[in-house]
Backbone as a ProteinNet text record, in pm:
[ID]
protein_1_A
[PRIMARY]
XXXXXXXXXXXXXXXXXXXXXXXXXXXXXXXXXXXXXXXXXXXXXXXXXXXXXXXXXXXXXXXXXXXXXXXXXXXXXXXXXXXXXXXXXXXXXXXXXXXXXXXXXXXXXXXXXXXXXXXXXXXXXXXXXXXXXXXXXXXXXXXXXXXXXXXXXXXXXXXXXXXXXXXXXXXXXXXXXXXXXXXXXXXXXXXXXXXXXXXXXXXXXXXXXXXXXXXXXXXXXXXXXXXXXXXXXXXXXXXXXXXXXXXXXXXXXXXXXXXXXXXXXXXXXXXXXXXXXXXXXXXXXXXXXX
[TERTIARY]
2337.4	2346.1	2216.5	2283	2243.2	2249.1	2141.7	2146.5	2216	2319.8	2436.9	2429.6	2436.8	2481.5	2626.5	2725.1	2835.1	2841.2	2870.2	2890.9	3026.6	3063.5	3181.6	3342.1	3368.6	3466.2	3574.9	3652.3	3780.2	3879.1	4001.8	4122	4074.2	4012.1	3979.1	3844.4	3738.2	3584.1	3591.4	3676	3642.8	3710.5	3803.1	3804.8	3712.6	3664.1	3598.8	3481.1	3434.2	3280.1	3296.4	3419.8	3441.3	3403.2	3501	3526	3395.8	3274.9	3161.5	3066.4	3100.9	3011.9	3113.4	3233.6	3293.5	3322.1	3381.5	3398.3	3296.3	3192.7	3110.9	2990.8	2975.5	2868.5	2721.2	2755.7	2614.6	2559.5	2453.9	2415.4	2453.4	2521.6	2577.5	2567.2	2480.2	2490.2	2544.6	2595.5	2751.5	2680.3	2759.9	2706.7	2839.9	2910.6	3022.4	2974.8	3018.7	3014	3074	3157.5	3200.4	3163.4	3028.6	2937.6	3023.5	3128.4	3217.9	3294.7	3359.1	3400.6	3298.4	3187.7	3057.8	3049.5	3050.7	3043.5	3144.2	3238.7	3389.7	3353.9	3352.2	3308.7	3216.6	3088.9	2974.3	3036.5	3141.2	3169	3281.4	3337.6	3422.1	3420.9	3312.8	3257.3	3084.2	3030.1	2920.8	2793.7	2837.5	2667.7	2660.3	2519.9	2490.3	2514.8	2465	2488.1	2346.6	2362.7	2263.1	2257	2178.9	2182.4	2222.1	2188.6	2185.5	2197.7	2290.3	2317.8	2131.7	2085.2	1920.5	1844.8	1894.9	1835.9	1936.2	2102.5	2150.7	2124.4	2071.2	2021.1	1902.7	1809.5	1658.1	1591.2	1696.9	1645.2	1777.3	1873.5	1970.2	1943	1988	1994.9	2080.8	2188.4	2313.7	2372.5	2420.4	2434.4	2567.9	2702.8	2822	2866.8	2895.3	2946.5	3133.7	3181.2	3363.5	3381.7	3362.5	3438.1	3527.2	3526.5	3663.2	3662.5	3536.5	3552.7	3423.5	3380.3	3263.7	3157.2	3201.3	3119.4	3065.6	3176.6	3115.4	3031.7	3034.3	2968.6	2837.1	2809.1	2669.6	2615	2677.5	2667.4	2578	2633.5	2574.9	2510.3	2471.6	2372.2	2245	2232.2	2128.1	2072.2	1973.7	1876.4	1810.6	1786.2	1678.6	1727.8	1836.1	1915.7	2023.2	2016.1	2124.9	2049	2127.5	2103.8	2009.4	2001.7	1872	1748.9	1740	1586.6	1563	1642.7	1610.4	1609.9	1690.1	1664.1	1561.6	1550	1431.5	1442.5	1299.9	1338.5	1379.5	1482.5	1543.2	1656.6	1694.6	1846.3	1935.8	2082.4	2157.6	2278.9	2309.2	2408.3	2531.7	2648.5	2807.1	2889	2953.4	3006	3168.3	3232.7	3382.7	3478.1	3403.6	3518	3583.5	3707.6	3771.4	3709.1	3650	3583.2	3583.3	3529.8	3477.1	3372.3	3419.6	3326.3	3180.4	3202.7	3051.4	3016.4	3043.5	2974.2	2885.7	2953.5	2916.2	2760.3	2818.8	2684	2561.3	2596.8	2458	2412.7	2477.9	2437.4	2318.3	2397.3	2298	2201.4	2211.8	2065.1	1985.6	2015.9	1965.2	1866.7	1960.5	1943.1	1816.3	1875.4	1746.8	1606.6	1559.9	1498.8	1427.4	1510.3	1423.8	1450	1414.4	1444.9	1532.9	1700.3	1775.1	1890.9	1954.1	2044	2173.2	2281.6	2401.7	2512.9	2625.1	2764.3	2851.8	2921.3	3069.7	3174.5	3264.9	3359.2	3469.9	3538.4	3670.7	3756.3	3864.4	3925.4	4065.5	4177.9	4281.6	4355.8	4450.9	4506.8	4555.1	4498.1	4573.2	4517.4	4561.7	4502.2	4523	4651.1	4682.2	4596.7	4552.3	4457.8	4328.5	4314.1	4185.5	4197.2	4281.1	4277.3	4273.8	4351.9	4360	4246.6	4182.7	4076.3	4089.7	4168.3	4278.7	4274.9	4153.9	4147	4117.2	4165.5	4127.6	4015.2	3877.2	3777.2	3749.8	3723.5	3732.9	3535.6	3486.1	3318.7	3293.9	3170.6	3125.2	2954.1	2883.2	2727.9	2671.1	2533.1	2499.1	2553.4	2569.5	2615.9	2481.5	2365.6	2306.1	2331.2	2317.6	2317.7	2476	2586	2733	2709.4	2645.2	2649.3	2620.9	2491.8	2421.2	2527.4	2594.4	2670.6	2809.2	2856.4	2995.2	3010.8	2915.2	2984.8	2902.5	2896.1	2893	3037	3066.7	3194.9	3291.6	3303.7	3417.6	3457.4	3363.7	3457.1	3523.8	3579.3	3662.5	3805.7	3754.4	3852.3	3916.9	3999.5	4075.5	4074.1	4035.9	3972.9	3899.6	3751.6	3644.1	3607.2	3637.2	3580.6	3492.9	3441.5	3322.7	3404.7	3397.7	3464	3406.1	3283.7	3182.8	3059.4	3007.7	2903	2952.5	2851.3	2858.9	2936.8	3053.5	3142.1	3273.4	3290.6	3398.2	3501.4	3412.3	3516.2	3590.4	3539.9	3644.4	3747.1	3686.7	3788.2	3926.4	3866.9	3965.6	4061.3	4029.6	4101.6	4186.7	4108.3	4210.9	4310	4290.8	4462.1	4518.3	4485.1	4541.6	4639.9	4567.2	4688	4798.2	4740.4	4836	4951.2	4938.7	5025.6	5116.5	5055.8	5152.2	5197.2	5168.4	5255.2	5363.7	5394	5495.4	5607.3	5544.7	5647.8	5702.8	5637.4	5712.9	5795.8	5774.9	5876.7	5999.5	5960.6	6112.3	6185.1	6114.2	6172.1	6228.2	6194	6248.6	6348	6363.8	6478.5	6585.7	6552.4	6684.6	6753.9	6658.3	6725.1	6791.4	6748.7	6855.6	6961.4	6954.2	7055.9	7176.7	7137.9	7204.4	7297.8	7186.8	7273.6	7438.4	7353.3	7460.5	7579.9	7577	7665.3	7736	7722.7	7734.1	7725.9	7609.4	7618.7	7512.1	7516.8	7485.4	7322.3	7244.5	7110.8	7047.5	7012	7003.1	7052.5	7182	7212.2	7164.3	7173	7090.1	6943.9	6877.1	6765.3	6771.6	6817.6	6792.8	6806.2	6888.1	6914.5	6785.5	6758.9	6681.2	6583	6521.2	6386.4	6325.9	6419.6	6380	6393.7	6406.7	6406.6	6284.8	6290.6	6172.3	6130.6	6233.6	6249.8	6130.2	6105.2	6040.9	5877.3	5852.3	5723.4	5679.7	5508.5	5485.1	5568.8	5566.6	5650.1	5762	5842.7	5962.3	6012.9	5891.1	5932.8	5894.5	5794.7	5712.2	5743.9	5821.8	5834.6	5981.8	6091.8	6210	6292.6	6289.4	6353.1	6289.6	6173.5	6152.9	6170	6184.5	6238.2	6392.2	6436.8	6604.1	6669.1	6543.9	6578.6	6495.4	6462.6	6399.9	6312.3	6204.7	6059.5	5982.3	5898.5	5774	5605.7	5594.1	5465	5386.4	5419.5	5344.5	5262.5	5140.4	5046.8	4979.6	4963.7	4857.1	4925.5	4846.5	4894.6	4935.6	5010.1	5047.3	4904.4	4865.7	4733.6	4606.7	4652.3	4520.6	4551.3	4676.2	4749.3	4696.9	4705.4	4703.2	4571	4450	4310.5	4278.9	4346.5	4335.6	4360.3	4511.3	4549.5	4482	4412.9	4354.5	4247.1	4166.2	4022.3	4106.1	4189.8	4282.4	4292.8	4354.1	4387.9	4284.2	4188.8	4045.7	3979.4	3981.2	3908.6	4008.7	4129.6	4201.9	4187.2	4136	4111.7	3970.3	3898.7	3755.4	3733.5	3863.6	3818.6	3933.3	4037.2	4151.3	4290.4	4312.9	4404.8	4523.2	4650.1	4775.1	4857	4845.4	4904.8	5047	5147.7	5248.4	5333.5	5341.5	5412.1	5310.8	5175.5	5134.6	5112.1	5123.7	5075.6	5229.2	5347.1	5468.2	5490.2	5429.9	5457	5360.1	5226.8	5165.6	5190.3	5280.9	5366.9	5458	5528.4	5656.9	5573.4	5454.5	5389.4	5326.2	5354.3	5296.1	5409.6	5532.8	5663.3	5661.7	5647	5652.4	5569.3	5418.5	5328.8	5372.3	5434.8	5516.9	5669.4	5700	5804.9	5733.6	5597.8	5552	5509.3	5517	5476.5	5337	5261.2	5126.2	5056.1	5102.4	5069.3	5157.1	5296.2	5373.1	5314.4	5387.9	5285.6	5373	5270.8	5344	5479.9	5527.3	5717.9	5778.6	5711.5	5809.9	5850.4	5805.3	5903	6052	6099.9	6263.3	6275.6	6236.3	6249.7	6279.8	6187.9	6213.9	6362	6372.2	6520.5	6652.9	6633.2	6706	6766.2	6642.8	6664.2	6785.8	6878	6967.9	6995
1069.7	1088.3	959.4	948.7	818.2	862.2	811.1	843.4	695.7	704.6	662.8	650	560.4	550.6	489.3	531.3	476.7	478	323.3	269.3	213.8	314.8	283	397.6	480.7	584.4	578.6	470	423.2	492.7	422.4	536.7	446.1	355.6	334.9	404.1	371.4	428.6	570.9	689.3	813.1	848.7	817.9	892.5	816.1	685.8	603.1	680.2	712.5	798.4	919.8	958.8	1098.4	1133.4	1029.8	1006	979.8	925.2	922.6	1038.2	1101.8	1214.6	1326.3	1328.8	1431	1411.9	1277.3	1239.4	1163.7	1095.6	1029.1	1129.7	1242.9	1333.8	1270.4	1169.3	1106.6	1196.8	1184.5	1229.7	1138.2	1149	1098.6	1053.5	967.1	991.1	896.7	915.5	855.8	788.6	717.3	647.6	638.6	636.1	600.6	556	440.5	414.5	529.2	612.7	747.5	846.7	888.7	1001.7	1138.6	1185.8	1258.4	1256.7	1116.6	1114.1	1133.5	1088	1132.8	1265.3	1315.8	1473.3	1551.9	1504	1585	1557.3	1407.5	1396.9	1439.7	1490.1	1575.9	1687.5	1745.1	1888.9	1902.1	1824.6	1814.8	1822	1724	1684.9	1747.5	1778	1821.5	1764.9	1598.6	1528.5	1513.2	1441	1372.4	1314.8	1286.4	1219.4	1124.3	997.1	883.1	893.1	875.5	815.8	688.6	612.1	446	418.7	334.3	238.7	243.9	189.2	215.4	325.3	438.1	556.6	610.2	573.9	648.3	573.3	442.1	338.2	399.7	435.7	439.6	493.4	614.5	666.8	563.1	525.3	489.5	406.9	440.3	315.6	237.3	277.7	163.6	204.1	115.1	154.2	39.6	114.3	43.8	23.7	-74.8	-74.4	-136.1	-66.9	-99	-95.3	-221.7	-173.1	-302.2	-342.9	-429.9	-591.9	-640	-807.4	-840.5	-959.7	-1049.6	-950.6	-996.2	-954.7	-805.5	-685.4	-564.6	-558	-625.7	-654.5	-653.7	-780.8	-836.9	-724	-635.4	-576.6	-441	-386.6	-267.6	-313.5	-423.6	-483.7	-517.7	-621.5	-677.1	-631.9	-691.5	-632.9	-494	-480.1	-316.1	-223.9	-180.1	-81.2	-73.6	-232.8	-245.2	-186.7	-185.6	-90.6	-203.6	-327.9	-375.4	-386.5	-314.9	-274.4	-135.1	-76.7	65.1	67.7	-61.9	-27.5	-59.9	10.4	-20.8	-136.4	-185.5	-320.4	-277.4	-345.2	-306	-193.4	-206.2	-133.2	-246.6	-158.1	-294.1	-241.9	-334	-341	-419.2	-311.1	-373.8	-332.3	-473.2	-452.8	-461.1	-346.2	-336.3	-392	-480.2	-504.6	-631.8	-675.9	-774.6	-898.7	-964.1	-1087	-1217.4	-1282.1	-1432.3	-1454.4	-1551	-1574.3	-1645.9	-1673.6	-1713.3	-1631.5	-1532.6	-1427.3	-1333.8	-1363.1	-1293.1	-1337.3	-1514.5	-1588.8	-1511.4	-1526.8	-1513	-1376.7	-1281.2	-1131.7	-1153.6	-1209.2	-1229.5	-1308	-1367.9	-1441.7	-1366	-1297.2	-1145.8	-1074.3	-1023.2	-937.3	-960.8	-1096.2	-1167.8	-1157.3	-1163.2	-1161.4	-1063.2	-907.5	-780.6	-744.5	-815	-749.7	-691.4	-664.6	-638.9	-703.3	-636.5	-696.7	-711.8	-796.4	-787.1	-843	-745.9	-776.7	-793.5	-865.1	-870.3	-796.5	-684.9	-618	-573.7	-658	-619.5	-540.9	-468.3	-392.5	-394.6	-373	-366.1	-240.1	-198.8	-76.7	-3.6	-24.4	73.8	187.4	223.8	377.1	448.7	451.1	541.5	542	396.7	381.4	425	408.7	503.6	639.7	688.6	845.7	924.4	775.3	890	775.8	714.8	677.9	574	504.1	379.2	256.4	184.6	68.8	-17.9	-120.3	-273	-324.9	-346	-407.1	-531.7	-655.8	-764.3	-808.2	-828.5	-861.4	-1002.6	-1033	-1137	-1106.2	-1172	-1167.3	-1192	-1167.3	-1155.9	-1063.6	-1103.8	-1018.5	-898.8	-883.6	-805.9	-691.1	-759.7	-649.2	-584.1	-669.7	-632.3	-472	-530.2	-405.9	-271.3	-290.4	-186.3	-104.6	-195.5	-139.5	-77.5	-119.2	-98.7	30.8	123	292.3	369.5	333.3	393.7	321.2	209.1	142.7	241.3	252.9	328.4	469	529.7	650.6	633.2	501.4	521.4	394.4	332.5	215.7	237.9	209.7	156.7	61.5	-34.4	-199.1	-262.4	-247.8	-362.6	-447	-564.4	-713.3	-832.3	-844.2	-932.5	-1127.8	-1161.9	-1279.3	-1394.8	-1414.6	-1528.8	-1517.9	-1578.5	-1540.8	-1492.6	-1475.9	-1410.6	-1472.3	-1461.6	-1479.9	-1498.1	-1483.3	-1526.1	-1382.6	-1284.9	-1110.2	-1150.8	-1189.7	-1244.1	-1346.4	-1450	-1588.4	-1510	-1389.3	-1346.4	-1277.4	-1176.4	-1129.8	-1178.1	-1322.2	-1414.8	-1453.8	-1473	-1492.3	-1356.4	-1228.4	-1155.7	-1145.8	-1162.4	-1162.3	-1262.3	-1435.8	-1472.2	-1445.8	-1353.1	-1317.9	-1257.5	-1125.3	-1053.3	-1096.4	-1160.6	-1234.6	-1295.7	-1333.7	-1442.6	-1320.7	-1227.4	-1103.6	-1030.8	-1013.6	-925.5	-971.1	-1118	-1178	-1206.9	-1258.4	-1262.2	-1116.6	-1019.9	-912.6	-874	-905.8	-855.4	-973.6	-1076.1	-1167.1	-1122.5	-1080.3	-1000	-900.9	-818.2	-723.1	-733.1	-799.3	-840.3	-923.6	-1024.6	-1067	-996.2	-884.8	-803.4	-698.3	-656.1	-604.9	-695.9	-779.2	-853.8	-916.9	-935.7	-921.3	-782.2	-684.6	-564.3	-493.7	-507.7	-446.5	-340.9	-254.5	-114.1	-132.2	-133	-182.4	-107.1	0.9	114.4	63.6	51.3	17.9	-120.7	-248.1	-372.7	-358.6	-282.4	-274.5	-189.8	-106.8	-22	-138.9	-196	-318.6	-422.3	-487.4	-613.4	-598	-444.4	-448.6	-405.9	-396.3	-406.5	-524	-662.8	-779.4	-836.9	-994.5	-1090.6	-1053.4	-1015	-1015.1	-865.4	-750.3	-662	-696.6	-573.6	-601.4	-485.1	-459.3	-336	-325	-423.5	-394.3	-370.2	-388.9	-347.7	-210.6	-170.7	-54.3	54.5	19.5	124.7	108.8	24.5	1.7	-36.1	-55.4	-103	-4.3	130.3	247.9	255.4	239.2	264.3	140.4	33.2	-96.7	-98.5	-28.2	-22.3	51	176.3	303.9	241.8	99.1	84.8	154.1	206.1	293.2	223.4	229.6	86.9	155.4	278.7	331.2	381.6	285.3	367.3	202.8	251.1	167.9	60.6	-68.7	-132	-201.8	-181	-234.7	-406.3	-447.5	-575	-641.1	-555.8	-585.9	-611.8	-569.9	-598.2	-722	-721	-848.9	-986.9	-958	-1117.8	-1118.8	-1042.3	-1048.1	-1141	-1068.6	-1126.7	-1243.6	-1267.6	-1427.4	-1513	-1497.2	-1538.3	-1605.4	-1503.1	-1539.3	-1665.6	-1636.8	-1739.4	-1849.5	-1833.1	-1980.3	-2077	-2006	-2082.1	-2135.2	-2029.7	-2091.9	-2212.7	-2199.3	-2310.1	-2428.4	-2441	-2552.5	-2622.9	-2509.3	-2547.7	-2624.8	-2540.5	-2621.8	-2721.2	-2744	-2815.5	-2815.9	-2641.8	-2593.7	-2607.9	-2638.9	-2643.2	-2509.8	-2397.4	-2292	-2264.7	-2392	-2356	-2245.9	-2179.5	-2003.7	-1943.6	-1934.1	-1830.8	-1830.1	-1996	-2006.8	-1982.7	-1995.8	-1916.8	-1805.8	-1724.6	-1572.9	-1521.3	-1592	-1545.9	-1515.5	-1673.5	-1645.5	-1570	-1546.8	-1418.3	-1319.5	-1265.1	-1161.5	-1125.4	-1277.3	-1275.2	-1213.2	-1285.5	-1218.7	-1082.1	-993.2	-852.4	-802	-878.9	-813.4	-843.7	-904.4	-952.6	-850.1	-782.7	-738.8	-566.6	-543.3	-402.1	-358.8	-428.8	-391	-374.7	-378.6	-426.4	-320.1	-204.5	-95.9	-69.1	-102.5	-119.6	-173.8	-100.6	-176.2	-301.8	-353.6	-526.2	-554.6	-453.2	-440.3	-472.6	-468.7	-472.4	-613.5	-696.1	-833	-826.2	-747.7	-726.5	-688.3	-588.3	-569	-708	-818.4	-924.1	-1004.5	-995.9	-1020.4	-971.1	-824.2	-748.6	-753.2	-791.9	-778.8	-861.2	-803.9	-855.2	-960.5
-1151.4	-1033.2	-940.9	-817.9	-768.5	-612.3	-534	-404.1	-349.4	-272.5	-188.1	-51.8	9.7	175.1	160.9	241.8	270.7	422.6	486.1	611.8	637.6	735.3	789.9	709.8	802	758	797.6	789	845.2	719.2	730.6	648.6	505.4	498	314.5	300.5	400.7	371.2	343.7	446.5	448	287.9	239.1	60.9	-14.1	25.5	-96.7	-112.8	30.1	-11.7	-63	-35.9	-96.5	-236.9	-295.7	-435.3	-498.4	-414	-450.6	-456.2	-366	-362.2	-518.3	-468.7	-556.3	-710	-733.5	-857.4	-899.5	-863.4	-929.9	-929	-840.3	-856.5	-766.8	-703.2	-622.2	-468.3	-466.3	-320.4	-215.8	-124.6	6.8	118	162	311.1	401	506	578.7	707.1	720.7	879	938.3	1042.7	1130.4	1266.9	1322.1	1479.6	1543.9	1552.7	1574.9	1513.2	1574.4	1488.3	1456.8	1538	1498.6	1323.6	1329.6	1195.2	1085.3	1106.1	990.9	1003.8	1086.6	1100.5	1036.1	1058.4	977.5	833.2	780.2	626.2	582.6	623.8	600.1	562.7	666.7	643.5	540.3	532.8	435.6	284.3	235.6	137.1	119.3	204.1	152.8	162.9	254.5	223.1	355.8	365.7	499.5	608.4	699.5	822.4	834.7	872.2	897.7	1075.1	1152.9	1284	1322.5	1265.9	1247.9	1097.2	1061	960	882.6	907.3	853	795.5	893	834.8	783.3	704.3	623.9	514.1	542.3	387.3	333.5	418.1	388.7	250.8	186.3	50.9	-55.9	-8.8	-126.2	-192	-362.6	-456.4	-430.8	-367.1	-365.2	-195.2	-133.7	6	3.1	44.7	71.1	204	239.2	371.9	377.7	470.7	446.5	604.6	658.4	786.9	821.6	976.2	1013.2	996.2	985.1	959.3	966.4	1000.2	976.3	1082	1207	1295.4	1297.5	1272.7	1234.2	1119.8	1052.3	882.8	925.9	1000	1033.2	1112	1212.6	1299.4	1258	1114.4	1049.9	935.1	911.4	790.7	886.5	984	1059.7	1145.1	1219.6	1304.8	1248.8	1399.8	1347.1	1297.7	1329.5	1289.1	1153.7	1124.3	1024.2	897	803.7	631.3	596.3	627.3	578.3	600.7	682.6	774.4	730.3	621.3	576.2	466.8	354.2	239.9	157	71.6	-49.8	-157.7	-171	-252.6	-401.7	-469.2	-574.9	-564.6	-402.6	-421.8	-398.9	-410.4	-385.2	-264.4	-195.9	-83.1	-180.4	-132.2	-198	-67	-28.4	78	47.5	62.8	30.5	147.9	275	407.4	305.4	379.5	336.7	460.5	390.3	496.2	469	531.8	477.8	332.7	254.3	197	230	368.8	406.1	463	546.7	571	422.9	303.2	207.4	131.9	157.6	133.4	236.8	351.8	458.4	452.8	387.8	360.9	271.9	155.5	-11.5	41.2	124.2	199.2	243.4	355.7	381.9	288.5	212.7	117.1	15.5	7.2	-111.9	-40.7	101.7	142.5	180.8	157.3	175.1	66.8	-75.8	-193.3	-277	-166.1	-219	-276.9	-370.8	-444.3	-360.8	-381.7	-288.7	-409	-369.2	-436	-298	-294.2	-208.6	-306.6	-254	-340.9	-284.1	-193.3	-123	-277.6	-202.3	-289.6	-258.1	-327.6	-291.8	-353.6	-277.5	-321.6	-215	-98.9	20.4	34.6	171.4	224.5	88.7	12.1	-84.3	-229.2	-217	-358.2	-324.6	-221.4	-177.6	-142.5	-132.8	-108.3	-272.7	-347.5	-499.8	-589	-544.2	-615.2	-748.8	-697.3	-779.5	-733.9	-654.2	-611.3	-739.1	-710.6	-770	-686.6	-748.9	-631.7	-762.8	-624.4	-693.2	-619.6	-777.5	-724	-733.5	-657.2	-665.9	-663.1	-768.6	-762.8	-890	-921.4	-1049.3	-1121.1	-1227.1	-1344.8	-1402.8	-1391.9	-1401.1	-1278.8	-1156.1	-1026.6	-1042.2	-1090.2	-1113.5	-1244.6	-1335.2	-1430.4	-1371.5	-1290.9	-1232.9	-1161.3	-1100.3	-978.2	-989.8	-1107.1	-1187.3	-1193.3	-1270.2	-1297.9	-1145.6	-1074.8	-951.9	-859	-854.9	-776	-889.5	-1022.2	-1073.4	-996.8	-908.9	-867.2	-803.8	-715.3	-630.3	-690.8	-834.3	-862.5	-996.4	-1020.2	-1152.4	-1229.6	-1153.5	-1197.7	-1133.2	-1189.2	-1120.4	-1242.3	-1132.5	-1212.4	-1131.8	-1212.2	-1155.9	-1167.3	-1045.2	-1068.9	-1059.5	-1025.5	-1034.8	-934.2	-872.8	-798.7	-629.3	-576.4	-427.1	-358.4	-324.7	-222.5	-324.1	-437	-564.2	-511.9	-470.1	-453.7	-349.7	-233.6	-133.8	-150.1	-210.3	-240.4	-322.4	-411.2	-485	-425.5	-340.4	-249.6	-162	-118.8	-51	-120.8	-243.5	-340	-354.9	-334	-349.6	-255.1	-89.1	19.6	13.8	-43.8	-47.5	-96.1	-261.5	-291.2	-252.3	-173.2	-141.2	-13	70.2	207	113.5	-4.4	-34	-97.4	-159.7	-203.4	-125.2	1.8	63.2	182.7	198.3	258	217.6	47.3	-47	-60.3	-64.3	-77.4	41.4	170.2	309.3	300.7	277.7	259.3	164.1	69.7	-25.3	2.8	92	137.4	248.4	344.7	420.5	416.8	306.2	262.8	200.4	124.5	81	111.3	281.1	358.8	422.8	431.5	525.7	436.2	324.7	185.4	159.4	241	228.9	68.1	8.8	-118.6	-93.6	-172.9	-163.5	-231	-153.8	-176.6	-294.8	-298.8	-365.7	-492.3	-521.7	-650	-713.1	-604.2	-674	-691.7	-625.1	-683	-796.6	-843.9	-935	-1079.9	-1040.6	-1152.3	-1168.7	-1030.1	-997.3	-1038.6	-990.6	-1033.9	-1156.5	-1283.6	-1389.5	-1502	-1395.6	-1441.6	-1362.9	-1360.8	-1339.8	-1207.5	-1116.4	-987.6	-938.8	-1032.5	-992.8	-966.6	-902.4	-847.5	-797.2	-774.6	-685.7	-563.2	-509.9	-328.8	-381.8	-440.3	-425.3	-480.1	-591.4	-623.8	-535.4	-479.4	-393.5	-241	-177.8	2	-3.6	-108.1	-97.3	-37	-50.9	2.5	168.9	204	326	421.2	358	393.2	465	325.9	366	468	505.6	581.2	740	742.5	867.1	919.7	832.4	851.5	807.6	879	837.7	892.7	877.8	867.3	766.3	643.7	532.2	480.9	475.4	423.9	554.4	458.2	514.6	650.5	768.5	899	928.7	1013.8	1054.3	1082.7	1156.6	1245.2	1154.8	1046.7	931.8	874.8	842.3	719.7	779.7	924.1	1019.5	1016.6	1029	1030.4	878.8	722.9	632.4	641	675.2	650.2	757.5	827.3	915.7	832	768	674.4	585.4	506.7	412.2	472.5	609.2	633.2	704.2	729.8	737.9	610.3	565.4	409.2	325.9	368.9	289.1	375.6	537.7	628.5	550.8	497.6	450.8	322.1	218.5	92.9	92.9	161.3	170	103.4	80.8	-3.6	71.6	9.2	113.8	91	185.9	215.3	312.7	292.6	407.8	388.5	261.5	273.6	363.9	332.2	399.3	546.7	591.1	707.3	789.6	740.3	778.6	781	691.4	703.6	803	827.8	876.9	1064.6	1084	1200.9	1234	1087	1111.3	1163.6	1103.9	1122.2	1270.1	1320.4	1436.1	1548.1	1513	1584.6	1565.9	1439	1418.7	1530.3	1523	1647.7	1795.6	1859.2	1979.8	2025.1	1902.2	1900.9	1930.4	1923.5	1903.6	1758.2	1678.8	1555.8	1501.5	1571.9	1534.5	1422.7	1439	1344.8	1242.8	1236.2	1154.1	1006.1	918.2	744.8	702.4	610.9	610.9	565.6	560.7	463.9	620.6	712.6	846.3	868.3	769.5	780.9	801.1	708.4	725.9	868.3	953.5	1061.9	1160.4	1154	1209.4	1174.5	1051.4	991.6	1036.4	1060.6	1080.3	1255.7	1336.4	1476.6	1496	1609.5	1652.8	1752.6
[MASK]
++++++++++++++++++++++++++++++++++++++++++++++++++++++++++++++++++++++++++++++++++++++++++++++++++++++++++++++++++++++++++++++++++++++++++++++++++++++++++++++++++++++++++++++++++++++++++++++++++++++++++++++++++++++++++++++++++++++++++++++++++++++++++++++++++++++++++++++++++++++++++++++++++

């Protein structure tokens, strides 16, 4: 059992922190900008709350952060009330935020000055994966730090891998989002085409899902897409945030991502029609729009 702090109790962080307490058996202290959310978590799982990120992290062996973006991450890690102000030497900061590789390297440098180890560890699997404790975690950091942190991360994960030095976890998550963007757009176009052709989508998917066209998205989203329901999982606003990170990094490293840039524009169309909080499969709604 370790002493753990978890900063950020959104739709992902709330259950992830719960798994650290219940499945991992760790002593967990939480912090959330909305204090009532932290109190709700403590009441549900029996942990403690901190008044600031620094206070929550003050006795922890491992500190997890899971917030919205680069600026949110800086606000809960740096400064007088950030976690690094409270963390003890030899402890480990593990960031589960989907953020830039640049901010990961920035935080690693700040952590090193405090005698703290750092791992960037973005996750994939969505809200359902977080709630069920079966996330995929992509890590960047030193091997010895990873070996120390992995048994703790395992509480909310089914796959945890070290991708390389700090920043590699975030770069791997960018690759993940590139793949998802293309797969969802392809599935949306396929279902739209089938509808226009007058085919029975259920029958078609039953067949093609067993072949080379099969994917997680097809298996888990085609029924809701075909029904025009888009309130399942990862929101369009979040995907556009992630794709902005991807495209910014691509401009930096010279990668050519024409499909990703186009799908990002399509998600912009979904937002413009009021689908900000629809899930990512709502690319079909854009095609079906009369």
